[in-house]
C-alpha positions as CSV (number, residue, x, y, z in Angstrom):
1,M,0.2,-0.1,0.1
2,A,1.4,3.3,-0.8
3,S,0.9,6.4,1.5
4,L,1.5,10.0,0.1
5,D,3.5,12.1,2.8
6,T,2.1,16.1,1.9
7,G,4.9,17.5,4.5
8,G,3.2,20.8,4.0
9,D,0.6,23.3,5.7
10,G,-2.2,21.7,4.1
11,G,-3.4,24.9,2.0
12,G,-2.8,26.3,-1.6
13,H,0.2,28.0,-2.7
14,K,0.7,31.8,-4.1
15,K,2.5,32.8,-6.5
16,G,4.4,36.0,-5.9
17,R,7.4,37.3,-4.1
18,G,7.8,36.4,-0.4
19,V,5.9,32.9,-0.6
20,K,7.4,29.7,0.1
21,K,7.1,27.1,-2.0
22,A,5.3,24.1,-1.3
23,K,7.0,20.7,-0.4
24,K,7.1,18.1,-2.9
25,L,5.2,15.1,-2.5
26,S,6.8,12.0,-0.9
27,T,5.8,8.6,-1.4
28,R,6.5,5.8,0.7
29,V,5.5,2.1,-0.1
30,D,4.3,0.0,3.0
31,M,5.3,-3.6,2.2
32,T,3.3,-5.1,5.2
33,P,0.4,-6.3,3.5
34,M,2.9,-8.1,0.7
35,V,4.4,-10.0,3.7
36,D,1.1,-11.7,4.4
37,L,0.2,-11.9,0.9
38,G,3.7,-13.9,0.4
39,F,2.8,-16.3,3.1
40,L,-0.6,-17.0,2.0
41,L,0.8,-18.0,-1.6
42,I,3.2,-20.1,0.1
43,T,0.7,-21.7,1.9
44,F,-1.4,-22.2,-1.2
45,F,1.2,-23.8,-3.3
46,I,2.5,-26.1,-0.5
47,F,-1.1,-27.4,-0.1
48,T,-1.9,-27.7,-3.9
49,A,1.4,-28.9,-5.2
50,T,2.0,-32.4,-6.0
51,M,5.0,-33.8,-4.3
52,S,7.6,-35.5,-6.7
53,S,7.8,-39.4,-5.1
54,P,11.3,-41.2,-5.5
55,T,11.5,-43.5,-8.4
56,T,12.1,-47.3,-7.3
57,M,12.2,-50.5,-8.0
58,D,10.5,-53.5,-6.8
59,L,13.2,-56.2,-5.9
60,N,12.1,-60.0,-4.7
61,M,15.0,-61.4,-2.6
62,P,14.5,-64.6,-1.5
63,K,14.4,-65.7,2.3
64,D,16.7,-67.7,3.9
65,N,14.6,-70.4,4.7
66,K,15.8,-74.2,5.0
67,N,12.5,-75.2,5.1
68,E,11.3,-76.2,1.6
69,E,7.5,-76.0,2.0
70,D,7.8,-72.4,3.0
71,Q,10.4,-71.7,-0.1
72,T,9.0,-69.8,-3.3
73,K,7.7,-72.3,-5.8
74,V,8.9,-71.7,-9.6
75,K,7.5,-73.6,-12.6
76,Q,10.6,-75.0,-14.4
77,S,8.5,-74.5,-17.9
78,G,8.2,-70.9,-17.1
79,A,11.7,-70.3,-15.2
80,L,14.4,-68.4,-17.3
81,T,17.7,-68.0,-15.4
82,I,20.5,-65.1,-16.2
83,M,23.9,-65.2,-14.8
84,V,25.6,-61.9,-15.1
85,G,29.8,-62.6,-15.4
86,K,32.4,-60.1,-15.8
87,D,33.1,-58.0,-18.9
88,N,29.7,-57.7,-19.7
89,N,29.2,-61.3,-20.3
90,L,25.8,-63.0,-19.9
91,F,24.4,-66.3,-19.3
92,Y,21.1,-67.9,-19.6
93,Y,19.1,-71.5,-19.9
94,E,15.3,-71.9,-19.8
95,G,13.9,-74.3,-17.1
96,E,16.3,-76.4,-15.1
97,L,19.9,-76.8,-16.0
98,A,20.7,-79.9,-18.2
99,P,23.2,-82.2,-16.4
100,D,25.7,-81.7,-19.4
101,G,24.8,-78.1,-19.7
102,S,23.4,-78.5,-23.2
103,N,20.8,-76.0,-22.7
104,F,23.7,-73.4,-21.2
105,Q,23.5,-70.2,-23.8
106,S,25.9,-67.6,-23.7
107,T,24.5,-63.8,-24.8
108,N,25.1,-60.1,-24.4
109,F,22.7,-57.2,-23.4
110,K,22.2,-56.9,-26.9
111,D,20.4,-59.8,-27.4
112,V,18.9,-60.7,-23.9
113,R,16.0,-58.6,-24.2
114,E,15.0,-61.1,-27.3
115,A,15.4,-63.6,-24.7
116,I,13.3,-62.4,-22.4
117,I,10.4,-61.5,-24.6
118,K,10.7,-65.0,-26.3
119,K,10.4,-66.8,-23.1
120,K,7.4,-64.5,-21.8
121,R,5.6,-64.7,-25.1
122,Q,5.9,-68.6,-24.8
123,V,4.7,-68.8,-21.2
124,E,1.5,-66.2,-21.8
125,A,0.7,-68.5,-24.9
126,A,0.4,-71.5,-22.7
127,Y,-1.5,-69.9,-20.3
128,V,-4.8,-71.5,-18.9
129,K,-7.5,-68.9,-17.9
130,D,-7.2,-68.7,-13.9
131,A,-10.2,-67.2,-12.5
132,A,-9.1,-66.9,-9.0
133,C,-5.9,-65.4,-10.0
134,E,-7.9,-62.6,-12.3
135,S,-10.1,-62.1,-9.5
136,K,-7.5,-61.4,-6.9
137,A,-5.8,-59.0,-9.3
138,I,-8.8,-57.0,-9.8
139,Q,-9.2,-56.7,-5.9
140,D,-5.5,-55.8,-5.8
141,G,-6.1,-53.0,-8.3
142,K,-3.7,-55.0,-10.9
143,D,-4.2,-56.0,-14.4
144,P,-6.0,-59.3,-14.6
145,A,-3.6,-59.7,-18.1
146,D,-0.8,-60.1,-15.5
147,C,-1.8,-63.6,-14.6
148,R,-1.0,-64.6,-18.2
149,Q,2.7,-64.6,-17.0
150,K,2.1,-65.9,-13.4
151,D,4.3,-68.8,-14.3
152,F,6.8,-66.7,-15.8
153,F,9.8,-66.2,-13.4
154,V,13.1,-64.5,-14.2
155,L,16.1,-65.4,-11.9
156,I,18.9,-63.4,-12.0
157,K,22.3,-64.4,-10.6
158,P,25.4,-62.4,-10.5
159,T,28.8,-63.6,-9.9
160,E,31.6,-62.2,-7.6
161,D,33.0,-60.8,-10.8
162,A,30.0,-59.0,-12.0
163,N,29.9,-55.3,-11.7
164,Y,26.8,-53.2,-10.2
165,K,26.0,-51.4,-13.7
166,N,25.5,-54.7,-15.2
167,V,23.3,-55.7,-12.6
168,I,21.0,-52.6,-12.7
169,D,20.9,-52.8,-16.7
170,L,19.7,-56.0,-16.0
171,L,17.1,-55.1,-13.9
172,D,15.8,-52.4,-15.6
173,E,15.3,-55.0,-18.5
174,M,12.9,-56.6,-16.3
175,T,10.8,-53.2,-16.3
176,I,11.0,-52.5,-19.9
177,N,9.9,-55.7,-20.7
178,K,7.1,-55.7,-17.8
179,V,8.4,-59.0,-16.0
180,A,6.2,-59.3,-13.2
181,R,8.0,-61.6,-11.1
182,Y,11.9,-61.9,-10.6
183,A,14.3,-62.4,-8.0
184,L,18.0,-61.6,-7.5
185,I,19.9,-64.8,-6.0
186,D,23.6,-66.3,-5.8
187,P,24.7,-69.1,-8.8
188,F,24.9,-72.7,-8.0
189,D,28.2,-74.0,-8.0
190,T,27.7,-75.9,-11.1
191,E,26.6,-72.8,-12.9
192,K,29.8,-71.0,-11.7
193,D,31.7,-73.8,-13.4
194,L,30.2,-72.9,-16.3
195,I,30.6,-69.2,-16.6
196,N,34.5,-69.8,-15.4
197,A,34.9,-72.4,-18.5
198,S,32.9,-70.1,-20.9
199,Q,35.2,-67.1,-19.6
200,G,38.3,-69.0,-19.5
201,T,39.1,-68.6,-16.0
202,A,40.0,-71.2,-13.3
203,P,37.3,-72.2,-10.8
204,A,37.4,-70.7,-7.5
205,A,39.6,-72.5,-5.2
206,P,37.6,-74.2,-2.0
207,A,37.5,-72.2,1.1
208,A,39.9,-73.5,3.8
209,Q,38.5,-75.1,6.8
């Protein structure tokens, strides 16, 4: 709010000799109402603005449970195991690893997406309508179409030589390809031996007792 300070005698001025000139009017801006308005605007934006939520990724970690009945059951026909080696090397196999390692394959980050999509489509094509699963999905606010890949499970197994970036890139592939179920676990000894053989490295020595 602006106020005018006349500073004079309140009367008109006269021209002529011996007559004092009237003082110029001075302007003073009162900022007090602006402070109140500023707080009102800040309060308005705080209550109306949408806070940005952090971007997170759901990751299933297996429980350290020795009881087989309490362990997560994975259907072998819908399982895809992907292992992360050193130097950006990836390895995978479908279902259960063959005793002779015949289904153990080497790949890279360029081609692994194709393997994921192929396995996902294969599982979805073999889906038999499950009313219980679809009903539960609707109750949980999820898409009932996700039930088509209920038997599809990706097991991600990074080795000790894998770097952090490769693991994160592989987890990003799960999000990009909309894989509903996946977990991060340690590779088996037989898988480590196959990886070491493929990478040309010697198998790890057993720990000293």
